[in-house]
C-alpha positions, 0 to 999 in steps of 0.5 A, a space after each residue: 402794430 396799429 392799422 395804417 391810416 387810409 390816405 385821404 382823397 386828393 380831390 373833394 367831392 365838390 372839386 370832382 363835381 366842378 370838374 365834371 360840371 360840363 357833362 353833368 346832364 349827360 346820360 352817357 359819357 365816354 372817356 378817351 383813356 390811353 393807360 397813362 397816368 393822367 387818363 387813368 386818374 381821370 377814370 378814377 375821378 369819373 368813377 367817383 363822380 358817378 358814385 356821388 350821383 348815386 348817393 345823391 339820388 340822381 340818375 347815374 351817367 353811364 361811363 364808357 372807356 374808349 382806348 385807341 390801339 394805334 398799332 404803332 408799336 409792339 405791345 399797344 394791344 396789350 396796353 389797351 387790354 390792360 386799360 380794359 382790365 382796369 375798367 372791368 375792375 370799376 365795372 365800366 364798359 370799355 371799347 378798343 378802337 383799332 387804329 390803321 397802320 399806315 405806310 410812311 
């Protein structure tokens, strides 16, 4: 059986460069990541963006993933930990920001 063809990226390098243009000159960029599909996709795009900088010989911005554990429902801490595992796989730092549970 022949090997499967790799799936081409959904975004070109030029599209990623344009997406992150507003923060292109920053040395450190923090991304708020909930663990949902949109923010997870953003992490992967940002990671590709930093890799592009490295290949172009430019200084690579540091990325930090910020996840708020709102503590509003069971399982929120585990979800924040899962985001941390994804960040670690991409060799990115993650900070979990604890929310304060308030009374209604």
